[in-house]
Biopython code that builds the backbone (N, CA, C, O; Angstrom):
import numpy as np
from Bio.PDB.StructureBuilder import StructureBuilder

atoms = [
    (1, "MET", "N", (111.917, 113.007, 107.817)),
    (1, "MET", "CA", (111.601, 112.023, 106.804)),
    (1, "MET", "C", (111.959, 110.646, 107.367)),
    (1, "MET", "O", (113.038, 110.454, 107.929)),
    (2, "THR", "N", (111.060, 109.715, 107.211)),
    (2, "THR", "CA", (111.326, 108.354, 107.674)),
    (2, "THR", "C", (112.105, 107.585, 106.600)),
    (2, "THR", "O", (112.153, 108.014, 105.447)),
    (3, "PRO", "N", (112.707, 106.463, 106.968)),
    (3, "PRO", "CA", (113.384, 105.656, 105.944)),
    (3, "PRO", "C", (112.432, 105.232, 104.815)),
    (3, "PRO", "O", (112.836, 105.201, 103.653)),
    (4, "SER", "N", (111.196, 104.912, 105.136)),
    (4, "SER", "CA", (110.225, 104.536, 104.096)),
    (4, "SER", "C", (109.915, 105.705, 103.177)),
    (4, "SER", "O", (109.789, 105.531, 101.965)),
    (5, "GLU", "N", (109.794, 106.890, 103.747)),
    (5, "GLU", "CA", (109.546, 108.079, 102.927)),
    (5, "GLU", "C", (110.752, 108.371, 102.035)),
    (5, "GLU", "O", (110.594, 108.731, 100.869)),
    (6, "PHE", "N", (111.959, 108.215, 102.588)),
    (6, "PHE", "CA", (113.154, 108.421, 101.772)),
    (6, "PHE", "C", (113.183, 107.417, 100.630)),
    (6, "PHE", "O", (113.498, 107.778, 99.496)),
    (7, "LYS", "N", (112.863, 106.173, 100.913)),
    (7, "LYS", "CA", (112.870, 105.145, 99.869)),
    (7, "LYS", "C", (111.915, 105.523, 98.744)),
    (7, "LYS", "O", (112.263, 105.404, 97.569)),
    (8, "ALA", "N", (110.709, 105.981, 99.096)),
    (8, "ALA", "CA", (109.743, 106.401, 98.084)),
    (8, "ALA", "C", (110.283, 107.600, 97.299)),
    (8, "ALA", "O", (110.161, 107.642, 96.075)),
    (9, "TRP", "N", (110.882, 108.578, 97.999)),
    (9, "TRP", "CA", (111.461, 109.742, 97.331)),
    (9, "TRP", "C", (112.565, 109.299, 96.378)),
    (9, "TRP", "O", (112.612, 109.745, 95.231)),
    (10, "PHE", "N", (113.453, 108.423, 96.847)),
    (10, "PHE", "CA", (114.589, 107.975, 96.046)),
    (10, "PHE", "C", (114.129, 107.215, 94.800)),
    (10, "PHE", "O", (114.710, 107.376, 93.727)),
    (11, "GLU", "N", (113.090, 106.390, 94.937)),
    (11, "GLU", "CA", (112.557, 105.675, 93.779)),
    (11, "GLU", "C", (112.025, 106.656, 92.741)),
    (11, "GLU", "O", (112.249, 106.478, 91.544)),
    (12, "GLY", "N", (111.323, 107.693, 93.197)),
    (12, "GLY", "CA", (110.842, 108.708, 92.261)),
    (12, "GLY", "C", (111.984, 109.504, 91.652)),
    (12, "GLY", "O", (111.969, 109.812, 90.460)),
    (13, "PHE", "N", (112.971, 109.836, 92.469)),
    (13, "PHE", "CA", (114.110, 110.638, 92.016)),
    (13, "PHE", "C", (114.919, 109.899, 90.953)),
    (13, "PHE", "O", (115.403, 110.509, 89.999)),
    (14, "THR", "N", (115.062, 108.598, 91.117)),
    (14, "THR", "CA", (115.926, 107.826, 90.220)),
    (14, "THR", "C", (115.168, 107.113, 89.105)),
    (14, "THR", "O", (115.782, 106.424, 88.290)),
    (15, "GLU", "N", (113.867, 107.263, 89.054)),
    (15, "GLU", "CA", (113.067, 106.522, 88.080)),
    (15, "GLU", "C", (113.570, 106.679, 86.648)),
    (15, "GLU", "O", (113.639, 105.689, 85.920)),
    (16, "ASN", "N", (113.911, 107.846, 86.236)),
    (16, "ASN", "CA", (114.309, 108.073, 84.846)),
    (16, "ASN", "C", (115.802, 108.298, 84.671)),
    (16, "ASN", "O", (116.239, 108.746, 83.610)),
    (17, "MET", "N", (116.582, 107.997, 85.686)),
    (17, "MET", "CA", (118.035, 108.171, 85.572)),
    (17, "MET", "C", (118.616, 107.144, 84.623)),
    (17, "MET", "O", (118.248, 105.970, 84.658)),
    (18, "LYS", "N", (119.509, 107.584, 83.792)),
    (18, "LYS", "CA", (120.209, 106.701, 82.858)),
    (18, "LYS", "C", (121.676, 106.681, 83.258)),
    (18, "LYS", "O", (122.500, 107.342, 82.626)),
    (19, "GLY", "N", (122.001, 105.945, 84.279)),
    (19, "GLY", "CA", (123.373, 105.891, 84.768)),
    (19, "GLY", "C", (123.488, 106.494, 86.144)),
    (19, "GLY", "O", (122.483, 106.801, 86.785)),
    (20, "PRO", "N", (124.725, 106.665, 86.603)),
    (20, "PRO", "CA", (124.929, 107.204, 87.953)),
    (20, "PRO", "C", (124.522, 108.671, 88.042)),
    (20, "PRO", "O", (124.503, 109.373, 87.031)),
    (21, "PRO", "N", (124.196, 109.137, 89.245)),
    (21, "PRO", "CA", (123.794, 110.538, 89.409)),
    (21, "PRO", "C", (124.957, 111.488, 89.133)),
    (21, "PRO", "O", (126.114, 111.188, 89.423)),
    (22, "GLY", "N", (124.616, 112.629, 88.570)),
    (22, "GLY", "CA", (125.611, 113.679, 88.345)),
    (22, "GLY", "C", (125.914, 114.405, 89.647)),
    (22, "GLY", "O", (125.390, 114.058, 90.705)),
    (23, "GLU", "N", (126.754, 115.402, 89.554)),
    (23, "GLU", "CA", (127.190, 116.140, 90.751)),
    (23, "GLU", "C", (126.021, 116.795, 91.484)),
    (23, "GLU", "O", (125.927, 116.700, 92.708)),
    (24, "LYS", "N", (125.122, 117.463, 90.741)),
    (24, "LYS", "CA", (123.967, 118.119, 91.357)),
    (24, "LYS", "C", (123.021, 117.099, 91.982)),
    (24, "LYS", "O", (122.533, 117.293, 93.096)),
    (25, "ALA", "N", (122.769, 116.018, 91.260)),
    (25, "ALA", "CA", (121.859, 114.988, 91.763)),
    (25, "ALA", "C", (122.446, 114.324, 93.007)),
    (25, "ALA", "O", (121.729, 114.061, 93.972)),
    (26, "TRP", "N", (123.741, 114.057, 92.982)),
    (26, "TRP", "CA", (124.371, 113.426, 94.139)),
    (26, "TRP", "C", (124.282, 114.340, 95.364)),
    (26, "TRP", "O", (124.041, 113.861, 96.472)),
    (27, "ALA", "N", (124.470, 115.626, 95.180)),
    (27, "ALA", "CA", (124.355, 116.582, 96.289)),
    (27, "ALA", "C", (122.931, 116.571, 96.850)),
    (27, "ALA", "O", (122.740, 116.662, 98.063)),
    (28, "ARG", "N", (121.919, 116.459, 95.958)),
    (28, "ARG", "CA", (120.526, 116.436, 96.406)),
    (28, "ARG", "C", (120.242, 115.160, 97.199)),
    (28, "ARG", "O", (119.552, 115.199, 98.218)),
    (29, "ILE", "N", (120.771, 114.037, 96.734)),
    (29, "ILE", "CA", (120.596, 112.772, 97.448)),
    (29, "ILE", "C", (121.213, 112.866, 98.842)),
    (29, "ILE", "O", (120.602, 112.451, 99.827)),
    (30, "GLN", "N", (122.420, 113.410, 98.919)),
    (30, "GLN", "CA", (123.090, 113.545, 100.211)),
    (30, "GLN", "C", (122.290, 114.440, 101.158)),
    (30, "GLN", "O", (122.198, 114.161, 102.354)),
    (31, "ALA", "N", (121.717, 115.509, 100.623)),
    (31, "ALA", "CA", (120.914, 116.405, 101.452)),
    (31, "ALA", "C", (119.683, 115.679, 101.986)),
    (31, "ALA", "O", (119.314, 115.851, 103.148)),
    (32, "ARG", "N", (119.049, 114.872, 101.144)),
    (32, "ARG", "CA", (117.866, 114.126, 101.582)),
    (32, "ARG", "C", (118.226, 113.079, 102.630)),
    (32, "ARG", "O", (117.460, 112.866, 103.569)),
    (33, "VAL", "N", (119.376, 112.420, 102.490)),
    (33, "VAL", "CA", (119.795, 111.429, 103.474)),
    (33, "VAL", "C", (119.930, 112.079, 104.843)),
    (33, "VAL", "O", (119.595, 111.460, 105.853)),
    (34, "LYS", "N", (120.412, 113.315, 104.893)),
    (34, "LYS", "CA", (120.559, 114.021, 106.166)),
    (34, "LYS", "C", (119.211, 114.316, 106.813)),
    (34, "LYS", "O", (119.144, 114.576, 108.014)),
    (35, "GLU", "N", (118.134, 114.277, 106.023)),
    (35, "GLU", "CA", (116.795, 114.545, 106.551)),
    (35, "GLU", "C", (116.138, 113.312, 107.164)),
    (35, "GLU", "O", (115.073, 113.424, 107.770)),
    (36, "ILE", "N", (116.749, 112.150, 107.020)),
    (36, "ILE", "CA", (116.155, 110.933, 107.557)),
    (36, "ILE", "C", (116.234, 110.979, 109.077)),
    (36, "ILE", "O", (117.307, 111.140, 109.658)),
    (37, "ALA", "N", (115.082, 110.834, 109.700)),
    (37, "ALA", "CA", (114.998, 110.874, 111.168)),
    (37, "ALA", "C", (115.455, 109.539, 111.745)),
    (37, "ALA", "O", (115.253, 108.492, 111.129)),
    (38, "PRO", "N", (116.069, 109.574, 112.923)),
    (38, "PRO", "CA", (116.439, 108.310, 113.559)),
    (38, "PRO", "C", (115.191, 107.496, 113.897)),
    (38, "PRO", "O", (114.089, 108.038, 113.984)),
    (39, "ALA", "N", (115.373, 106.222, 114.080)),
    (39, "ALA", "CA", (114.244, 105.342, 114.410)),
    (39, "ALA", "C", (113.530, 105.860, 115.652)),
    (39, "ALA", "O", (114.167, 106.328, 116.595)),
    (40, "ALA", "N", (112.224, 105.773, 115.643)),
    (40, "ALA", "CA", (111.414, 106.305, 116.735)),
    (40, "ALA", "C", (111.549, 105.490, 118.016)),
    (40, "ALA", "O", (111.380, 106.020, 119.114)),
    (41, "SER", "N", (111.848, 104.216, 117.877)),
    (41, "SER", "CA", (111.900, 103.364, 119.061)),
    (41, "SER", "C", (113.098, 102.441, 118.987)),
    (41, "SER", "O", (113.385, 101.854, 117.943)),
    (42, "SER", "N", (113.788, 102.320, 120.100)),
    (42, "SER", "CA", (114.887, 101.371, 120.165)),
    (42, "SER", "C", (114.534, 100.213, 121.077)),
    (42, "SER", "O", (115.410, 99.452, 121.488)),
    (43, "TYR", "N", (113.258, 100.077, 121.395)),
    (43, "TYR", "CA", (112.788, 99.013, 122.267)),
    (43, "TYR", "C", (113.087, 97.664, 121.623)),
    (43, "TYR", "O", (112.658, 97.405, 120.498)),
    (44, "ILE", "N", (113.812, 96.816, 122.318)),
    (44, "ILE", "CA", (114.267, 95.539, 121.772)),
    (44, "ILE", "C", (113.094, 94.636, 121.402)),
    (44, "ILE", "O", (113.185, 93.873, 120.440)),
    (45, "GLY", "N", (112.025, 94.707, 122.130)),
    (45, "GLY", "CA", (110.892, 93.829, 121.871)),
    (45, "GLY", "C", (109.975, 94.303, 120.766)),
    (45, "GLY", "O", (108.972, 93.652, 120.474)),
    (46, "TRP", "N", (110.298, 95.422, 120.147)),
    (46, "TRP", "CA", (109.442, 95.965, 119.093)),
    (46, "TRP", "C", (109.419, 95.047, 117.895)),
    (46, "TRP", "O", (110.452, 94.510, 117.496)),
    (47, "SER", "N", (108.257, 94.865, 117.325)),
    (47, "SER", "CA", (108.099, 94.023, 116.144)),
    (47, "SER", "C", (107.539, 94.853, 115.008)),
    (47, "SER", "O", (106.622, 95.646, 115.222)),
    (48, "PRO", "N", (108.069, 94.691, 113.802)),
    (48, "PRO", "CA", (107.516, 95.444, 112.665)),
    (48, "PRO", "C", (106.127, 94.961, 112.280)),
    (48, "PRO", "O", (105.504, 95.531, 111.385)),
    (49, "TYR", "N", (105.635, 93.926, 112.935)),
    (49, "TYR", "CA", (104.342, 93.360, 112.572)),
    (49, "TYR", "C", (103.239, 93.719, 113.564)),
    (49, "TYR", "O", (102.155, 93.137, 113.515)),
    (50, "TYR", "N", (103.502, 94.673, 114.466)),
    (50, "TYR", "CA", (102.474, 95.035, 115.432)),
    (50, "TYR", "C", (101.296, 95.696, 114.727)),
    (50, "TYR", "O", (101.427, 96.208, 113.615)),
    (51, "GLN", "N", (100.154, 95.675, 115.385)),
    (51, "GLN", "CA", (98.963, 96.303, 114.837)),
    (51, "GLN", "C", (98.824, 97.695, 115.447)),
    (51, "GLN", "O", (98.950, 97.860, 116.661)),
    (52, "ASN", "N", (98.567, 98.689, 114.613)),
    (52, "ASN", "CA", (98.349, 100.024, 115.159)),
    (52, "ASN", "C", (96.906, 100.142, 115.645)),
    (52, "ASN", "O", (96.160, 99.164, 115.599)),
    (53, "SER", "N", (96.508, 101.311, 116.103)),
    (53, "SER", "CA", (95.180, 101.482, 116.682)),
    (53, "SER", "C", (94.057, 101.305, 115.667)),
    (53, "SER", "O", (92.896, 101.163, 116.051)),
    (54, "PHE", "N", (94.385, 101.311, 114.374)),
    (54, "PHE", "CA", (93.378, 101.113, 113.341)),
    (54, "PHE", "C", (93.309, 99.658, 112.900)),
    (54, "PHE", "O", (92.527, 99.318, 112.013)),
    (55, "GLY", "N", (94.127, 98.786, 113.515)),
    (55, "GLY", "CA", (94.119, 97.379, 113.156)),
    (55, "GLY", "C", (94.928, 97.081, 111.901)),
    (55, "GLY", "O", (94.820, 95.989, 111.342)),
    (56, "VAL", "N", (95.735, 98.035, 111.451)),
    (56, "VAL", "CA", (96.553, 97.848, 110.260)),
    (56, "VAL", "C", (97.971, 97.553, 110.716)),
    (56, "VAL", "O", (98.519, 98.267, 111.555)),
    (57, "SER", "N", (98.560, 96.514, 110.172)),
    (57, "SER", "CA", (99.917, 96.177, 110.591)),
    (57, "SER", "C", (100.883, 97.243, 110.129)),
    (57, "SER", "O", (100.682, 97.863, 109.085)),
    (58, "ASN", "N", (101.933, 97.459, 110.904)),
    (58, "ASN", "CA", (102.948, 98.443, 110.561)),
    (58, "ASN", "C", (103.609, 98.092, 109.228)),
    (58, "ASN", "O", (103.913, 98.988, 108.440)),
    (59, "THR", "N", (103.835, 96.809, 108.966)),
    (59, "THR", "CA", (104.447, 96.400, 107.708)),
    (59, "THR", "C", (103.569, 96.823, 106.546)),
    (59, "THR", "O", (104.081, 97.293, 105.529)),
    (60, "TYR", "N", (102.261, 96.668, 106.673)),
    (60, "TYR", "CA", (101.334, 97.096, 105.629)),
    (60, "TYR", "C", (101.435, 98.602, 105.406)),
    (60, "TYR", "O", (101.457, 99.065, 104.265)),
    (61, "ALA", "N", (101.496, 99.362, 106.495)),
    (61, "ALA", "CA", (101.610, 100.816, 106.383)),
    (61, "ALA", "C", (102.911, 101.195, 105.687)),
    (61, "ALA", "O", (102.927, 102.128, 104.883)),
    (62, "GLN", "N", (103.997, 100.493, 105.979)),
    (62, "GLN", "CA", (105.264, 100.786, 105.324)),
    (62, "GLN", "C", (105.192, 100.449, 103.841)),
    (62, "GLN", "O", (105.761, 101.168, 103.019)),
    (63, "ASN", "N", (104.507, 99.378, 103.487)),
    (63, "ASN", "CA", (104.369, 99.016, 102.081)),
    (63, "ASN", "C", (103.594, 100.074, 101.315)),
    (63, "ASN", "O", (103.900, 100.353, 100.156)),
    (64, "ILE", "N", (102.597, 100.661, 101.952)),
    (64, "ILE", "CA", (101.851, 101.744, 101.321)),
    (64, "ILE", "C", (102.784, 102.918, 101.044)),
    (64, "ILE", "O", (102.688, 103.550, 99.991)),
    (65, "ALA", "N", (103.686, 103.216, 101.982)),
    (65, "ALA", "CA", (104.604, 104.342, 101.815)),
    (65, "ALA", "C", (105.594, 104.100, 100.685)),
    (65, "ALA", "O", (106.219, 105.048, 100.209)),
    (66, "ASN", "N", (105.751, 102.856, 100.243)),
    (66, "ASN", "CA", (106.716, 102.537, 99.209)),
    (66, "ASN", "C", (106.107, 102.456, 97.815)),
    (66, "ASN", "O", (106.788, 102.031, 96.882)),
    (67, "THR", "N", (104.861, 102.846, 97.644)),
    (67, "THR", "CA", (104.248, 102.761, 96.328)),
    (67, "THR", "C", (104.519, 104.028, 95.535)),
    (67, "THR", "O", (104.852, 105.073, 96.093)),
    (68, "SER", "N", (104.369, 103.913, 94.231)),
    (68, "SER", "CA", (104.685, 105.042, 93.357)),
    (68, "SER", "C", (103.632, 106.138, 93.390)),
    (68, "SER", "O", (103.775, 107.136, 92.684)),
    (69, "SER", "N", (102.589, 105.988, 94.179)),
    (69, "SER", "CA", (101.558, 107.023, 94.241)),
    (69, "SER", "C", (101.696, 107.908, 95.474)),
    (69, "SER", "O", (100.815, 108.726, 95.740)),
    (70, "THR", "N", (102.774, 107.764, 96.228)),
    (70, "THR", "CA", (102.924, 108.546, 97.448)),
    (70, "THR", "C", (103.442, 109.944, 97.155)),
    (70, "THR", "O", (104.085, 110.163, 96.128)),
    (71, "PRO", "N", (103.172, 110.882, 98.036)),
    (71, "PRO", "CA", (103.691, 112.238, 97.853)),
    (71, "PRO", "C", (105.220, 112.269, 97.795)),
    (71, "PRO", "O", (105.786, 113.091, 97.075)),
    (72, "PHE", "N", (105.896, 111.390, 98.538)),
    (72, "PHE", "CA", (107.359, 111.413, 98.528)),
    (72, "PHE", "C", (107.915, 110.908, 97.206)),
    (72, "PHE", "O", (108.939, 111.405, 96.738)),
    (73, "TYR", "N", (107.263, 109.941, 96.605)),
    (73, "TYR", "CA", (107.664, 109.472, 95.274)),
    (73, "TYR", "C", (107.512, 110.622, 94.277)),
    (73, "TYR", "O", (108.406, 110.893, 93.476)),
    (74, "ASN", "N", (106.364, 111.287, 94.345)),
    (74, "ASN", "CA", (106.107, 112.414, 93.451)),
    (74, "ASN", "C", (107.094, 113.555, 93.700)),
    (74, "ASN", "O", (107.538, 114.208, 92.755)),
    (75, "LEU", "N", (107.435, 113.796, 94.958)),
    (75, "LEU", "CA", (108.420, 114.819, 95.286)),
    (75, "LEU", "C", (109.782, 114.456, 94.693)),
    (75, "LEU", "O", (110.489, 115.321, 94.177)),
    (76, "GLY", "N", (110.143, 113.178, 94.768)),
    (76, "GLY", "CA", (111.395, 112.731, 94.179)),
    (76, "GLY", "C", (111.426, 112.965, 92.686)),
    (76, "GLY", "O", (112.433, 113.421, 92.145)),
    (77, "MET", "N", (110.321, 112.654, 92.011)),
    (77, "MET", "CA", (110.255, 112.886, 90.566)),
    (77, "MET", "C", (110.378, 114.380, 90.259)),
    (77, "MET", "O", (111.055, 114.771, 89.308)),
    (78, "SER", "N", (109.725, 115.204, 91.064)),
    (78, "SER", "CA", (109.792, 116.648, 90.867)),
    (78, "SER", "C", (111.226, 117.156, 91.090)),
    (78, "SER", "O", (111.718, 117.989, 90.328)),
    (79, "ASP", "N", (111.889, 116.652, 92.134)),
    (79, "ASP", "CA", (113.271, 117.045, 92.386)),
    (79, "ASP", "C", (114.175, 116.661, 91.214)),
    (79, "ASP", "O", (115.043, 117.439, 90.819)),
    (80, "ALA", "N", (113.974, 115.460, 90.656)),
    (80, "ALA", "CA", (114.783, 115.002, 89.540)),
    (80, "ALA", "C", (114.561, 115.886, 88.315)),
    (80, "ALA", "O", (115.510, 116.214, 87.602)),
    (81, "GLN", "N", (113.310, 116.271, 88.073)),
    (81, "GLN", "CA", (113.010, 117.118, 86.922)),
    (81, "GLN", "C", (113.649, 118.499, 87.069)),
    (81, "GLN", "O", (114.016, 119.123, 86.074)),
    (82, "SER", "N", (113.782, 118.974, 88.301)),
    (82, "SER", "CA", (114.406, 120.286, 88.505)),
    (82, "SER", "C", (115.914, 120.238, 88.271)),
    (82, "SER", "O", (116.557, 121.276, 88.119)),
    (83, "MET", "N", (116.479, 119.023, 88.242)),
    (83, "MET", "CA", (117.923, 118.855, 87.992)),
    (83, "MET", "C", (118.246, 118.932, 86.506)),
    (83, "MET", "O", (119.397, 119.151, 86.128)),
    (84, "GLU", "N", (117.226, 118.751, 85.657)),
    (84, "GLU", "CA", (117.452, 118.711, 84.209)),
    (84, "GLU", "C", (117.752, 120.070, 83.632)),
    (84, "GLU", "O", (117.965, 120.195, 82.426)),
]
sb = StructureBuilder()
sb.init_structure("model")
sb.init_model(0)
sb.init_chain("A")
sb.init_seg("    ")
for serial, (resi, resn, name, xyz) in enumerate(atoms, 1):
    if name == "N":
        sb.init_residue(resn, " ", resi, " ")
    sb.init_atom(name, np.array(xyz, "f"), 0.0, 1.0, " ", f" {name:<3s}", serial, name[0])
structure = sb.get_structure()
């Protein structure tokens, strides 16, 4: 899971939370954090604004991953509902 995917999952997971997470929810969050993959590149000259082979900037692609219509957002909502 990438940091952007985790962010989308976390937004879905916490969307309907009324206060801090309970014990079960906190354990689920911790488990998901462990799934975050390290950054793919440590190249110092890397820019988040580079264009991929489709001509779409990486920043744009990351913004798409952060919308509420992504599978990870939906997965987060589903995980939260299973905690109820």
